[in-house]
N, C-alpha and C positions, 0 to 999 in steps of 0.2 A: 641374663645375669645382672646387667646394670639395673634393670627395673626391680629385681629381687633385692639387691643391696640397698636401693633407694627406699624400698618399703620397710626393710628391716631397720634402716637408720632413722626412719621417721618415728619409730616406736609405736606404730599403729597396728602392726600385725604380730601379735604375741605368739600365735602358733608357729609361724615361720621363724621367728627369732629363737624360740625354744628348740625347734628342730635343728636349726643351724648350729646352736651351741652344743647340742647332743652329738651331732656329727663331728664337729671339730674336736670335742673332747675324746671321742672314740678314736679318731685318727691319731691324736697326740699320744694316747696311751698305747695304741697299737705299734707305734714307732718308738716307744720308750722315752718320749719327751716329757719327763716328769722331774720334780724336785725331790730331794731327800725328805722322807717323812719326818715330822716333828714328834711323832708318837709311835708307840709300838703296836698300833692297831693294824688289822689286816688291810692290805692295799686294795682289795676288791671293794671295800666299803665306799670308794669314791663314786661308784655308780648309783647306789640308792641316795646318797647325799646330794648328788647332782640332780637326780630326778625330783627330790624334794624342792630344791631351788628352782628348777624349771617349772614345777607346779605353781610356785609362788609367782613366777613371771606371768603365767596364764591368768592368774587371779588378781593381778595388781590393780586393774581398773575398778574392781568391785571392792576390794579391801586393801587399800594402799599401804597403810602403816603396818598391819600384820604381815603383808607380803614383803615389804622392805626388810622387816626384822628377820623373816625366814631366809630371804636371799642373803642378808648379811651373815647370819649364822651358817648357812650353807657354804658361803665363800670362805669363811674362816675354817670350817671343817675340812673343806677340800684342800686348802693350803696346808693344814696340819697333816693331811694324808699325802702330801706331795704332789697333788694334782694341779696343773696350771689352770684347769677350769675354774679354780677359785677366783682368779682374776676376772673371769667372765661374770661371775655372780657379783663381785664387788662393783664392777662396771655397771651392771644392770640395777643394782640397789641405788647407787648414786643417780644414775640416769632417770630412774623411775621417780625419785623424790623431786628432782628439778624439772621434770616434764609434767608430772601430774599433781604434785603437791601444792598446797596453798602457800601464801607468803610466809606465814609463821613457821611452818614446817621447813621451808627452804632456808630461812634464816638460822634456825636451830641446827639444821644439818650442816650449813656452811661453817658455823662456829665449831661444831664437833670435828669437822674435817681439818680445820686449822689446828685444833688442839692435838689431833692425831699426828699431824705433820710435825708439830713441835715435840711431841713425846718421842716419835721415831728419831728425830734429830738428837734429842738428849740421850736416848739409848745408844745411838751410834757413837756419840762422843764418849759416853761412859765405857763402851766396849773397846774402842780403838784409840781414843785420845788424839784423833787425827781430824783436822778440819776438812780434808778431802772427803772423808767418809760422811761427815755431817752434810756437806753440800750434796753428795751423791744420794744420801738418804732423803733429803728435802726434794731433790729432783724426782726420784722414783716415786715417792709418796704423792707429790704434787701431780705427776703424770698419771698415776693410777686413779687418784681421787678427783682431780679438778678437770681432767680432759672430758669425762662423761658429763660433768656439770656444765661446761661450756657448750658441749654438743647439744645437750638437752635445752639449754637456753636459746640456742640458735633455732632449733626445731620449734620451740614454743613461740619464738618471735615470728617465724614464718607462718605458723598456724594463726597467730593473732592477726598478722597482716592479711592473710587469706580471708579470715572471718570478717575483718574490717572492710575488705574489698567487696565481699559478698553482700554485706549490709549496705554499702554504698550503692552497689548495683541494684539491690532491691529498692532502695530509696529512690534512685533515678527512675526505675521502672514504675514505681508507684506514682511519682510526680508526672511521668509521661502519661500514665493512665488517667490521672486526675485532670491533666490538661486536655486530653482527648474527650473526657466526659464533659468538661466545661465548654469546649468548642462545640460538642454535639448539642449541649443544652442551649448555647447561644444560637446555633443554627436552627434548632427547633423553635426557639422564641422568635427568631426572625421570620420563619415560615408562618407562624401563627399571626404575626403582625401583618405580613403581606396578605394572607388570606382574609384577615379582618378588613384591611383597607380595600381589597378587591370586592368583598361582599358589600361593603358600604357604598362603593361607587356603582356597583351593579344595581343595588336597591334604589339609590338616589337618581340614577340616570336611565338605565335600560328599563327597569321596572315601570318607571313613570311613563316612558314612551310606549311600551307595550300596553299599559293600561289605557293610554289615550287612544291607541289604534283600536283596541277592543271596544271602547265606548263609542267611538265615531263609527266604526263598522256596524256595531249593533244598532245605532240610531239610523244609519243609512239603510240597513236591512229591514228595519221596521217600516221605513217609508217605501221601500221597494221589495216586498216579500217575493221570494222565489228567485232572486238574483243569485245564481250559483257562485260567481266570483266574489261577491260580497260575503256570502256564507262561508266560502273558503278562507277569506281574510279574517272573518270573525273567529272561525274555528282555530286557525293557526295562531292568531294572536292570543286567544284564551289559553291554548295549550302551551304556547311559549311563555306566557305569564306564570302558569302553574310550574313549569320546569324551572323558570328563573327563580321563583320563590323557594323551590326545593334546593336549588344550587346555593342560594344565599344562606339557607339554614345549614346546608352541608359545610360551607366555608366557615361559618361561625363555629360550628361544632368540631371542625377538624377531622371529619370522617372521610372515607374514600369517596372518589367521584361517583356520580350516578351510574348505575349499571343498567344495561338494556339486554333484551333477549332476542335471539334469532327468530323465535316463533312469532314475534310482532312484525316481521318484515312483510308478510302478505298484506296485512292491514295498512302498513305504511305505503306500500305500492298502490293499494286500492284508493287511497286518499290523494294520490298524486294528481296534479292537474294536466299532465301530459300523457301521451299514449305510451304505455309500458308493456312489453312482452316479457313476462316473468316465467322462468323455469326454476322451480323451488323444490329441492330435495334434501330435507334434513330429517332422516328417519329416527335418529337418536339424539335429540338435543340435550338430554340429561348427561351425556358423556362428554360434552364440550365444556372446557373450562370457562368460568365466568368472564375472564379477561378477553377470551376469543369471542364470546357472545357479544360483549360490549363493542369490541373493535369492529366486528362484522356489521353490527347494526348501525354504528356510526358511519362506516364506509358506505353502506347502501344509501343511507340518508343523504350523505354528501354527494353521491353520484346522482341522485334524483334532483337535488338542488342545482348541481352543475349542469345537468341536462336542461332543466327548465330555464336557466339563465342564458346558456350559450347556444342551444340548439332547439329553441321552441318550435313546435309544429312537426318535428321529426319523431320517429319511433325509436325508443330506447330498448335494446335487447339486453335483458338482465338475467344472468344465470347464477344461482346460488346452490352449491352442492356440497354435501358432507361426504368426504371420503374416509378411508380407514384411519388416516393419521393427520388429516388437515381439512380445513374448510376452504373451498375454492369459489372465488367470486369473479365473474367476467361480465363486463358491460361494454356495449358498443352502440354507436349511432352514426349516421352519415354526417359528414362535416358540411354544414350549409355554406353557400357562397357568402352570405352576409351573416356571420354569427352574431347572436344577441349579446348584449352587454348589460347584465343586471347589476344591481348594487351588491356589494359583498366585500370581504376582506382581501380576496385574491390569493388566499393560501389554502384553498380547499383541497387541491390535489396533493399539495405538500403535506397536509394533515393526514390524508389517506396513507401516504407513504410512511409517515412518522408512526401512525398507529400500527401498521403492519410490522415495522421494525421493532416496535416496543414489545411485541409478543413473539419475536423470533421469526417473523414471516418476511414476505417480499412483495414488492409492487412494481409492475411493469406498465408504463403508459406510452401509447403510440398515437400518432395523429394522421398517419398515412397508411392505406387509402381511406380508412375510417378512423374515427376517434375510438380508441379501445383502452380499457383499463383491466388489467388482470391482477388480482390480489390472492396471495396464498397465505393462510394463517394456520400454523401447525397446532395440533391438538394433542401433543405428546403428554405423557403422564407427569413430566417434570414441571409443567405449568401448574401453578397453585391456584386452586379455585377461589382462594380468598382475595385475589388481586382484582381490584376493580378500577384502578386508576386509568384515566383517559389522558394520554400524553398531549393531546391536542386541545384539551379544555382550557 
């Protein structure tokens, strides 16, 4: 009930307002709460006159001025017929003007209301010659006419405040969105700057060193043909130089990291310098997301390098298997009494774990009784084929 009264008082639900007035008028007439009629017209005419006024209430947002005139006429007609519902129509006529009308209409209506109050006061004095009746006339006229005016102004002020608050909230949201876009643009620009600087350093330092290794190994191989270690050095340096050049172009262009394929693993193992026992079972490589392809290939390559550095001369058992929902990689080799210590960054195993976690997988590393690495890479459908970023690059 409280919500209904609040909606009716806001002037925004015309059907509920009209229905409430019709119900109140029917109850008043049913209990005989009426005034003496001012004319000899039949008393039942109050009902169609009230319906005419309520129809104007329903249409006031579309045709305000005609609706106000109809409500005013309906109110006067109801009062002439002795129906108290006439006060309802007078209330709604004034309320509609000051809630929905423009500034000019409100000023004209206020002037007319003041004139009506003065006229009623003059008529009261002329009829009674008593000051008390004049004051009572002013009070009743003011209560009937100015109460809906003040009510409508309060509702209008509340609506204006609500609209202003909504505009302020929208402005704050737009400012926050603009700030987020600016921060995103700054972050993107910073990433481009970092990638460009990294590409420049890689080209100036690493590419030069790889080129030197390739040239020196090529010269040494020409002097000692058939030397397999020199041939491997030459081959690896040339391949590394090509990949380095591709990475430099990738960093300058801002494209995703280089992708790799699981189908290249057998060739990668065949080119390894150490003894490798490979179990390879990838029957459907096309169903594996590109991110998993790259992560698995990088993992196998890191395992081969790690074995060559720390356990040279031993046999590495490597198993790569595609299961229904994952790719499973397992590598193991004996732990030598005196492990080798090759050059490197020292973060190879951490890179394997990082790559696995980046695609939602896991990595388990053990050193007793053998060195073992087990990597699981999920191939679920939610992984997007367009992802090629290598977190360890």
